[in-house]
C-alpha positions in Angstrom: -4.9 -28.1 10.5 -2.2 -30.2 9.1 0.2 -31.3 11.9 2.9 -32.5 9.5 3.0 -29.1 7.8 3.5 -27.3 11.1 6.3 -29.8 12.0 8.0 -29.2 8.7 7.7 -25.4 9.2 9.2 -25.8 12.7 12.1 -27.9 11.3 12.7 -25.4 8.5 13.0 -22.4 10.9 14.9 -24.4 13.6 12.3 -24.8 16.4 13.1 -27.3 19.1 10.2 -29.4 20.5 9.4 -26.9 23.3 9.2 -24.0 20.8 7.1 -26.1 18.4 4.6 -26.9 21.1 4.5 -23.2 22.1 3.9 -22.3 18.4 1.0 -24.8 18.2 -0.6 -23.2 21.2 -1.4 -20.1 19.2 -4.2 -21.1 16.8 -3.7 -18.0 14.8 -0.1 -19.0 14.0 -1.0 -22.5 12.8 -3.9 -21.2 10.7 -1.5 -18.6 9.2 1.1 -21.1 8.2 -1.4 -23.6 6.8 -3.2 -21.0 4.7 0.0 -19.3 3.5 1.5 -22.6 2.4 -1.6 -23.1 0.3 -1.4 -19.6 -1.1 2.3 -19.8 -1.8 1.9 -21.9 -4.9 -0.8 -19.6 -6.3 0.4 -16.1 -5.6 3.4 -13.7 -5.5 3.4 -10.1 -4.3 4.5 -7.5 -6.7 5.5 -3.9 -6.2 5.4 -2.0 -9.5 6.9 1.5 -9.8 4.1 3.9 -10.8 6.1 7.1 -10.4 9.8 7.8 -10.1 11.5 11.2 -10.1 15.3 11.6 -9.6 15.8 8.2 -7.9 19.4 7.7 -6.8 19.0 3.9 -7.0 17.7 4.0 -10.5 14.1 2.8 -9.9 12.1 3.7 -13.0 8.4 3.6 -14.0 7.0 0.0 -14.7 10.0 -1.6 -12.9 8.8 -4.6 -10.8 10.0 -5.9 -7.4 8.7 -9.4 -6.9 8.3 -11.2 -3.5 7.0 -14.6 -2.5 3.8 -14.6 -0.4 5.9 -14.4 2.8 7.5 -11.2 1.6 10.9 -12.7 0.7 12.4 -10.8 -2.2 12.9 -12.9 -5.3 16.2 -11.3 -6.3 16.4 -12.8 -9.8 13.1 -11.2 -10.6 14.1 -7.8 -9.3 16.4 -5.0 -10.3 20.1 -5.4 -9.2 19.9 -2.2 -7.1 17.0 -1.8 -4.7 16.7 1.2 -2.4 16.3 0.3 1.3 14.1 3.5 1.7 11.7 2.0 -0.8 11.9 -1.7 0.1 11.4 -1.0 3.8 8.0 0.6 3.1 6.7 -2.7 1.7 6.5 -4.3 5.1 3.0 -3.1 6.1 1.5 -3.9 2.7 3.0 -7.5 2.8 1.7 -7.9 6.3 -1.8 -6.8 5.2 -1.8 -9.3 2.3 -0.6 -12.0 4.7 -3.3 -11.3 7.2 -6.0 -11.4 4.5 -4.7 -14.7 3.2 -4.4 -16.2 6.6 -8.1 -15.3 7.4 -9.3 -16.7 4.0 -10.1 -13.3 2.5 -9.3 -11.9 -1.0 -5.7 -10.8 -0.9 -6.3 -7.9 -3.3 -9.0 -6.4 -1.2 -7.0 -4.5 1.4 -7.7 -0.8 2.2 -4.4 0.8 3.2 -1.0 0.7 1.7 -2.0 -0.2 -1.9 0.6 2.3 -2.9 3.6 3.2 -1.0 6.4 5.8 -1.4 10.0 5.7 -0.5 11.0 7.8 2.5 12.7 10.5 0.4 10.6 13.6 0.3 11.9 14.8 -3.0 14.1 17.7 -4.0 11.3 20.3 -3.3 11.3 19.2 0.4 15.1 19.2 0.8 15.4 15.5 -0.2 16.8 14.0 -3.4 14.0 12.2 -5.4 10.9 10.1 -4.9 9.5 6.7 -5.9 6.0 5.3 -5.5 5.0 1.7 -6.1 1.6 -0.1 -6.4 1.6 -3.3 -4.3 -0.7 -6.1 -5.4 -0.9 -9.9 -5.6 -0.2 -11.6 -8.9 -0.7 -15.1 -10.1 2.4 -17.1 -9.5 4.4 -18.2 -12.5 6.7 -21.2 -12.7 9.7 -18.9 -13.0 8.9 -17.4 -9.5 9.8 -20.6 -7.7 12.1 -20.0 -4.7 
């Protein structure tokens, strides 16, 4: 593990010395930070709309939502309007990708949540519309820099 990396992480998020020592006590957390820092220059997470029907927010097929490896939305690489009912469903998929990376596994090879839907059930089920996205890891481009 790289102690300076963990210290820089602690400074970035505002840990005091006690919190930093507590953070270090959990080996899974230091492993996670170390491996994700390495992966952050290589990968981004992309959610690509594969189906959209009557979306009130305007999400359309082939539209892409791009996140850094930590799950932070890169707004300049995303549509101006993003539906909270869709974006909220990306949390588990991002967590699965993070877990695979922090354990040194292929980030593409996760089982659940490869595709997620917004919470709207569609007009047939007394809703409004529906959107489904495919979540996957993509090679990071220079333009994706935070």
